[in-house]
N, C-alpha and C positions, 0 to 999 in steps of 0.2 A: 608524798612527795618524800621516801623514805631516799631513795638514791641520787635524790640529787640536792638532801638535806646535809649540814654542814657536821662533821662528824665530831666529837669529843673533843676532841685536839684542835678542832679551831680550822680544818681543812676541809676545801671541795675536793677530791682527788688530790693532788699535789699541791693547789696553789689555797692563798689564807693564810694563817695561820699567824704568831704576834711577833713581831721582829720591831724591839722598841726599846727604847733606851732605859739604863738600870732603874732609873729616879720615877719615869713611868711604870716599871712593872705592877707596881702595886696598886695601881688605881686601874688598869686596865684588870688585872686579875681577879680586884674586887666588883668591877665593874661583871665582869664574867658570871662569876659565883652568885651575883642576884638578879641579871635583867629577867631570867626565865621566871624565876618566884615571881616578881613583880609583873611582868605584861599577863602572866596566868591568876594572878590574881583578882580576887571577886571585887574588890577595890578600884583598883588600876581599869580594869575592863568596864567597869558601871561608870566610870569618871570620862574615859576616854572615849566612849561610845556615845555618852550624851554631848559631850565638845566637837564629835564631828557632826553630828544632826543637826545642832542646837549654833553652835559655833562656825565651825566650818562651812556649813550648807549640803552634809553629804544625806543620801546618795548625790553625785553626781550624774548629770545624763548619760545614755547613750544615746547616741544621736543617728538615726539614719539620711546621712547625706545624700537624697535624691538626685541631684545635678551631680555631682562628682558620679553618683553608682551610673549614672547615662553616659559621662566619659569613659568609665573606664570596664563599661559592658560587664559590669560585678557588682554586688552589694556592699558598700562601703559605710562601715560605721563608723564614728568617732564617739571616744570616751573623754568627755568634757571636763576634763581637769581643771581646765581654764575657767571653769564655773563656780570652782573653788575660794573660797574666803583668801586674799590677797593674790590670787591669780593664777594659782598654779598647784604641782602637786606635793611641793616642799611641807605644806603646811599641816598632812599627816604624820608626817615624821616626828615636825616639830614638838608637834604638841605631844607625841606620845614620850619622845623622851625628854622634855622638860618635866614631866608628870614622874617619870622614872629620876630626873636628879633630884627632885622634892622628897622622892621615896629614900633617896639615899644620902638627905640631909645637905645638898649641897647649897649655894647661896650665889653663886656666880656662873655666867653662862659665857661659851666663848664660841664661834664659829668660823667655817672660812666659805667664801661665796663667790660665785665667777660672774653670771647672770645676773645675779643679786636676789634672787627668787627666795634661794634660801636662806639668807641675812634679812631679807623682808619679813619672812616665814618668824624665824628666830626673835627677832625684833619684836614682833607682835606677839608671840607666847610671854615673852620677856614681860611685856608692859602690862599685859594682863594677870599675870601672876607677881609683879613687882618685883623682879630678880634683876640685878645687874647685868649689862649685857655690851660685849666687846664682839666686833665682827669684823675679820681680817678680809681683806680686798686688794687685788691687783692691782697698781695706778691707772697701769690701762684701762682695765674694765669698769674703775670706778670715772673716767673721762667717757665710756663709750654707754656707761649703763649709768646717766647721772640723775634719770627721774626714780629708780630705786634705792640711789644712793640718799637721795632726800626724805623717800621715805622712809628709810632707817635710822636718820638722825629723828626726823620729827616724833619715831616712835620711843625716842631717849637712846637709843644706841649711841653708843660709841665706836666711827666707824675707821680703823686704822690702812692704812696703804700699806703694801708690800711692794718695794721698789728694788727688789732683789730679783735674776733672772728675766724674763720675759715681761714681769709685773701683772702675770693674770692668776689662773685659780691653784696652779702646782704652787708658787709662789705663798701665795695665802695661805693653803694648807701646810708650809714650813714653817711660816712663822705664829700660826695658831698653834702648832706642838710645842714651838718654843716656849710659848706663852702656858701651857701646860706643863710643863717642863719646869716654869719658874713658880706654878701657881698650883702645885698637887692636891692641897688640903681642901681647899673650899671651890676650887673649879670643877666644872664641868664641860667636857669638850660635845658639843653638839653638832657633831660630823654630817654631812648634807648627802652623803651619796652612799653606796653597799661597800667605800673604797675603807682601808684602815687597816688595825690590826682586831684582830677577833675579840669582842664579841659584835664590833659593829656592821659588819658586814650583812650577818642574820636577823642581826636586831633591826638594821633600817631596810630589809626585804619583808621582816614579819610585821613593822609599820605601814609598810606602802602596799601590803598584799590587800588591803583591802578595794583597791584599784580593781583588781581582779575578778576579786572576790562578788565586786556589783555587777560588773560586766556580765560576767558568766551568768548569772540571774538575771540580768537583764535582755542579755540576748535569749535566754530561752523564752521570757516572756513575749519578747517584741518579734521573734521571726519567722512565727507562723506555721511553729511544728519543730523545727530545726535545733538540733538539742545543742551543737558545738559550731563555733566559727572555724573556718577552714583555715585561717591566717589569724596572727596577733602580731602585730607593727609596732614596736616603739626606737624612738630613738634613743641613742646611747652615749654616754661622755665616762662619768662614774660607772652611771645603769641603774640609778636608783628606781624612775622612773620604769623605766623596763623590767626590773625585777619586780616590781607590783603588779604592772601588766602583765607579767607569763606567769607569777605564782601557782596561782590555783589552777593554770594548764597544764605543770610540768608532767604530770602523770597520763594526761590525753594526749597520747603521742600522735593521734591523727590532724591536732591541731599544731600549722606551724607558725615557730614562734620566729621574726624577723628582727632584729636589732640592726639601726643605721647607724655607723658611725658617719663622723664627720671627715670628709676626704678633703676639704680646704680648697687649693687648689688645683688638687689631682693625688691621687695615691704614688706617681712618679714622680712628685715632685718635693719636693722639701719643707715645701708650707701645707702640712695636714696635721689632722689629730687621732687618725685612724690605729689605733694602739693594737686591737686583734688583726690588723688586715696587716700593716706593715711592721709591726712591735714583735717582739721577744720576752722570753721570761726572763723574770728578775724581781728586784722589789724596794716597792715602794710605798713610803708612809706608813709603812709598820706590815705590808702585807706580801705575799709572793701571787704576782700575776702577769700578766701580758704587758709592754709598756714599751716605748718608744726610747732605744737607749744605741748608743754606740758601742762596738766592740769590746770598749773594756767597762761597762757598765755606767758610762755616762747619761745622765739624760739628754734628750734631746728636746730643744721647745720645741712645742705643738702651734698650730698653727689652726683658726678657726674665724669664719666670720659672726660664729654661734660662743658668746661667754663662757654657756654653760658646757659648752664642747669642747673649750679648747681646755683640755687635762692628758698628761701624755699617759698616763695609764687609765686600768678599768679594773673594777671590781673583781675580785677572784670568783665569784658564783659565775660572771658570764665568761672568765678565760673556760673554766671546768666548761660549762653548756656547751660554748663552741665548740673545743677539744672534742667532746663526747658526739657532737653530731646534734644535741637536741637544740641548739639555736643556730641559725646562721646570720651570719652577721657580713650585711652589704656596706657599703660606703656613697654617699653622698655630697657632691661640692656644693661650695657657697652657691655659683650660678646655677645648682639642679635646686636648691633649698630656695632661694628666692625666687624661682620658677615657681615652686610649689606652694611657695606661702601668697604669690600673687593669685594663683591658680582657686586655691580655697576662699581666698578672699573674694572675690567677684564672682565666684559660683554659689557659695553658702551664706556669704555675710558673714566667714567669721576670720580676724585676722590674727593667725599663730604666731607664738613665740617662734625664734628663726632657730631654736632646738626642736621643736613640735615639725617645723618645716622639712626637716630633716628626713623626719618620719615619713612623712606624706610621700617624701621624693622617690623614696623606696616602693612606691607604688607602679612607679613607672619601669620599674626592674624586677617584676613579677612577673610571672606568664599567668594572668588569672582567666580564668575559666568562666563563661557566663554562670550567673548564678553563685560564683561562690563569695562566701561570705567574709570579709575582712575587717576586722577592728582595728582603728587607730586609735593610738592614744596622744590626744591633744594636751599635752604636758604643760603646759601654759601658755596665757596670750600675749600678744603682742604688743602691748602697750610701750613696754622698755624699752621692744625694736625697733621704735617709729622713727626715729632720729637715723638710723640706718637704710629701713624704708624711703623714708624722704629724700634720703641720698642717692641711692640706689634705681628708685623711679622717678626720680625727678617731680618731685610729687610738691 
């Protein structure tokens, strides 16, 4: 995947880089110089793969959704990250990064979270390794994702509310970065998506690539002779599950990669989180990428019913893939996501996270042909969103 790989300066095309305060530069540079050696080491790979298998429960299933397939007159396959320990793909990255932190001698972990799944995954691995853990979370998200907040606290993490801005994921990330500036020596910032300064986007993509590595081999085994799917579909906020879902298909140019953003109340409304569809090039959280901003560069507060997609930017890899045409970016509204969530639940007995429901909503936007094979990543399960579902569906 050389032409889609980050270059030595941390850029995908013109997107990416390191835009960090001077106090953080040594930390980021130390990580940049060491992460590949650590990830590629025999000791890391042995421990990482053992934990993915015996702790996370990988490989996660690739399920042919038979009733959904009949509905869409195509073969709909579900990559079931909702079956992973903690209920989402976030655990893949959390385990990998905490192993890197231990190799680097760090003793304290901080993280940001929106939907709470990354926070839960981080708190989980910190409990497993006996490390201090602080998770920053927007006050709005703390209220709408209460079950995950309780899980983090039960696991021993300190959950710190972010009360600036619109009190969601962007603001939690701001607070985590401030913490890291204040505690550069002992603290490792365990970023939850393919965002932030280099090497985080590349590192997280490599750790999440297990999703497409598995789905590619599983599809070949289960498809009755078909080598590759026609489409791979994933939701995209920061973009970690999409990066992992697409990674091993990037050089397979006949496989269409479809990323579904959160349109919120509509692309033409002020209440949206569609950073690529509605955004422009700028810098956010240490990286040059596409983001929602005013003409003078002020961040526009995003909105989505989904806490995990409620972010004003996107990972630089996705900005690059979109610009060069390798990735097609579509958008789904709150209502479209809710409709897709109830459809999957009633047809297949799988309650998806609201984030994953946006990916499912993308199916209605594709011109599928009979016998097309479509892999949709179910990035997380819907337990955390039951309060929203109960309210919207009058349950």
